[in-house]
N, C-alpha and C positions, 0 to 999 in steps of 0.2 A: 282515755287511751287504752287500747287493748295491747297487751304484751303476752306473747305465747312462745314457749320453747319446750317442745314435748317429743317423747319417743313412745311408740307403741307397736308391738308386733301384731300384724294382721295376716295370719297364715304365712304365705311366702313373701308378703310385702312388709317391709320395715318402714313405718311412718316415723320420720325424724324431721320435724319442721320447726322453723322459727318465723315469727310474723309479728309485725307491729302495725296497728291500724290507728289512725288519728281520731280525735274526739268527734269529728263530723265528716260526713261523706260516705261514699260507697266503695268498699274494697271488694273487687271481684276476684274470686278464685277460679282460675281457668286451667284446664288440663284434660287429658283423655279420660274416658270412662275407666274407673278402677285405679286412678292415680292417687286417690286418698282425699279428695275434696270433702265429700260428705262425712268421712271419718273425722276430719278436723273439726267440722261443725259440731259433731256429736261430742267431741272432747270439750269444746267451748261451752256447750249447753249443759254439760254434766251428765249426759246420757251414757257415756263411757268414761272409764278412767285410764289415764296414761300409765305406762310402765314406769316412766321417769319424766320429770319435767315440772315446769312452773307455768301457771296462767294467772295474769293479773289484769284487773279492770279498774280504772280510775284510782290506781294505787293500792287497791285492796287485793290481797292474795286469795284467789279462789282455789288454787291447787298448788301445792308444793310437796312433792313426794319425799323430798329430803327431810322436811320438817314435820311430815305427817299431817299437813293441812288439806282438808277436803270440805269445801262448801257444797252442800247438796243442791240439786237443780232449783228447787223451789225458793231457795234463799239467794240465788244469784241475780234475780231481777233481770232476766233476759227474755226477750220476745223471740219466739221461734215460729217460722212459717214454713210448713212442709209442702211437698208436692201436692198432697191432698189437703183439702180445707179442714177436715176433722172437726166440724161443728157438731154441737149437741143436737141430735135430730128432734128431740122433744121440746126444745126451747125455740121461741121465735128469734129472729135476728136481734131484736132489742135485748132479749134475755141472754143470748150468747155474748153480746158485747158487755152487758152489765155484770155477768158472771166473773169476768176477768178484771173489772174496774178496780184499780188501785186508789187508795184514799187520796194520793197526790194528784190523781187525774180526774177528780170529781168535776172540776170546772172545765175540763177539756173535752167532754163527751161530744158536745155539739160541733166543736171545731174539727175533731177527728172524723165525725160522721160527714161533715161538709167536705172535708179534704178528700175523702174517698168516694164521695158522691153516692152514699148508701142511705140517705134519709128516707127515700121512698120505699126502702126494703125493710124498715124496722118492724113492721107487723107481719112480715112473711115468714113462713116456715122454711128451714134449710132445704127441704126436698123440692121446693118450688123454684129454687135459684138456679141460674145458669152457672156454668163453671167459672166464668169470670166474676160474676157477682159473689159467688161463694168464696173465691180467693180474696176479694176485697174485704169481705166481712172478716175473714181469717186474719188479714193484715190489721184491720181495725181492732180486733180483739187483742192481738199481740201488742199494739201500741197503747191501748187503754190499761194494760197491766203496768204501765209506767216503767218500761224497760230502760236499762242503761246501755243496752246493745241489742240490735235487731239482727237475727240470723235468718236468712232466706235461702232455702235449699230448693233450687229448680222450681220457683213458684209459678212459672208459666207453662210447665209441661202439660201437654194434652189439650191445650186451648187452640181453637182455630185462629186464622189470621186476624179477623176483626176483633175478637175478644182478647186475643193476646196483645194486639196493639193498644186496645183500650186500657188494659191493666198496666202495660208498659208505661203509658202516659201517666198513670196515677203513681207508679213507683218512682218515676223520674221527678215528678212534682214533690213527692214525699221526701226524696233525698235532699231537695233544696230547702224544705220548710221544717223538717224535724231535726232538732239539734242533738242527735245521737249517732254513733257510728253504725253502719250497716255492712254486714258481710253477705255478699250475694254470690251464690253458686249457680252456674248455668253452663250448658254445653253449646248454647246458641250465641254465636259471636255478635250478631246484630243486637241482642238484648244487652250484652255487656258494653258494647260501644255506646249504646243509648243511655245507660244509667251510671256506669262506673266513673269514679274519679281517680281510683288507684287500681292497679292490677298486680296480682300475685300469680306467678306461673307455677303450677304443681306438676311434678314429673316423678313418677315412681316413688311416691311418698315423701318427696322433698320439695320445698319451695326453693326453686333454683334462682329466682329473681323476683323482685317486687319494687314498686315505685309508682310515681304519678303516671297515669295512663299515657299521656302524650309523650313523656320521656321514654317509657317502655316501648311504645310503638316505633320510636325513632332509632332504637338500638339495632344495628346491623348484626351484632353477634347473637341476637335472639331470633333471627329470621326463620330458622327451622321451627322453633317452638311457637312462633306467632303465625305459622302457616294457616291455622284455623281462622285467623283474622283476614286472610288473603292479603297479608302484609299491607295493612292500611295505615294511614296517618290522618290527622285532623288539623283543620285550620279553623280559626275562630273569626267571626265577622259580625258586623252590624248592618242590618238591612237599611238601604237608603230609599230613594224615590223610585217608583215603578215607571216602566216605559210601556204604557197601555197599548200603543200601536203594535208592539211585538209580543205583548203578554209576558214581559220580563220585569225583573226588579234587580237593582244593583245591590251588591253586598260589599262593604268596605272592610278590608283587612286592617290590622293595627298599623301597618307601615304605609297606609294610604292607597295601596293598590286595590283594584276592584274586580269583582267577578259578576257575571250575569247569570241569574237564576230564573226559573219559571216564576210567574207572578204569584202563584199560590204558596210560595216559600214562606210567607209570613207578612207581617205588617211593618211599615217603616219604623225604624228605631228598635226593632226586636233583635236581640242577640242570638246568634245561631252558631252551631258547630257543624262543620262540613267534613264528612268522612270521605276520604279520597283513596281509592285503591291504587297500589303501585302500578298495576297494569294499565291504568287510565291516565298515566302521566308520561307524555312523550317529551323529548328534549330537542332543542335546537340551539345553535350558536348565536343566532340572531332571530328576531321576530320575522316570520315569513310575511310576504306582502299579500299573497292571495291564499287564503285558507278558510275552511269551514269552522275551525276552532274559534270560539268566541272568547275563551278564557286563556290569556297568555300572561304569565307572571314572571317578572324578573327575579332571578334566584342566583345563589352562589353554591357551588358544590362544597359541602362541608366534609363529607367522608364517602368512601366507597369500599367495596370488598373485592376489587379486581384481582387481589392476590390469590383468591380461592380458585381452584380448578373447576370452573363451571361455565356452561355456555351463556349464562346471563350474569350481569353485574348489577348489584343493588347499590343505590346511591342515596345519601341523605342530602337534601338541599336546604339551605337557609333562606327563609323569606322573612325579613325583619327579625322579630324575636321568636318566630316559629319555625318548625321543621316540616318538610314535605319529603316523602320518599318516592323514588322512581326505580323502575327496573328496565334496563335496556339489554340488547344482545351484546355479547363481547365484540362482535364484528362492528356494531355501531359505536361502541365505546372506543375501540381502537381507531376507527376511521375518523371520528370527530376529535380524537386526541384529548379526551376528557381527563381532567385531573383536579385534585383538591385546590380550592381557592378560585376556580375558574367561574366566570360569569356565564350563565346560560339562560335560556328562556324555557320555562316549564309550560307545556301546552296540555291543558286538562280536558279530557274527553267527557267525563261525567263524574258526578259526586253523589254521595248519599247524605241527605240533609236531616239533621236532628235539631228541631226547634221546639223548645218547651216540652221535651220528652217525645216528640214525634220523630219517627225514623222512616224515611221512605227514599227510594232511589229516584234521582232526578237526572234526566239527560240534559246536558248543557253543551252538547257538541256543536249544534248549528245555531 
């Protein structure tokens, strides 16, 4: 587990942040450019020193300014992946990987190479690699160093759509199969939604809130800060049997309700996460008889922010053990007489599907 509580003056910005990350999973740092995300990573990596504070990993104190403790970067056993791959140009891919190989990882070389799909690149020189290939090699090199913590600073910056998606798939798979915590910084909300298990919001040098991703997305008090996510929420489901006549497949939620998705959403039995934007969730007091909406879910209003002086009202809906957010006009809110505890029907226009690390928008309106 990572524990951090640090302060550092950065020009006009005061970095004063506290963060705890669990022993496994991806903690995403999200905030505007210049909010202090990369500066926090540099403090964790030991590339900068805090003016005051403590950093602990697995119970070991890496930094304690009060006691004069400072563990240098090379002794922290951290893997760092920057925006640039930073490979040794005069070594082949195999040499780059073996240069960082820690004694504890001797038996893991083939597994890491297979995990990242870079076996066919081992005899290539870095100059012949594409941007996505070079990033994967960089991640492999970091993992083979036997890190206790992996730090990833905007690892997909500059990649085009196809290469970015390919590497995103590998990172999502990595997060499931590697038993170390990962700190992931990105300005791209689709990346964070695809790989993160926890979210920390960074604003003007401070971590203003952190927690499990789904819980954070459900918090109405964070609507302004989560605007970059287009105020999304997620539902989890398992794919069922396809309907070949309509090129659709059913997805069953934990409470037994079902959604219809395009047939290429995945294979029967596959667990998926569905990203649903608030703007794509309409509400009704009862299921309409004639509608093009294929996905209607019974829900209960758990919370709303109608007390705020705004033309729209944000609502949190309870669907079984999960939450779904919606946004309606104040006129609709008042006309329908919506209130906490009320049963409603959530009509979903479209979702963004993440399956085994894939993230793509799927229209499910008709």
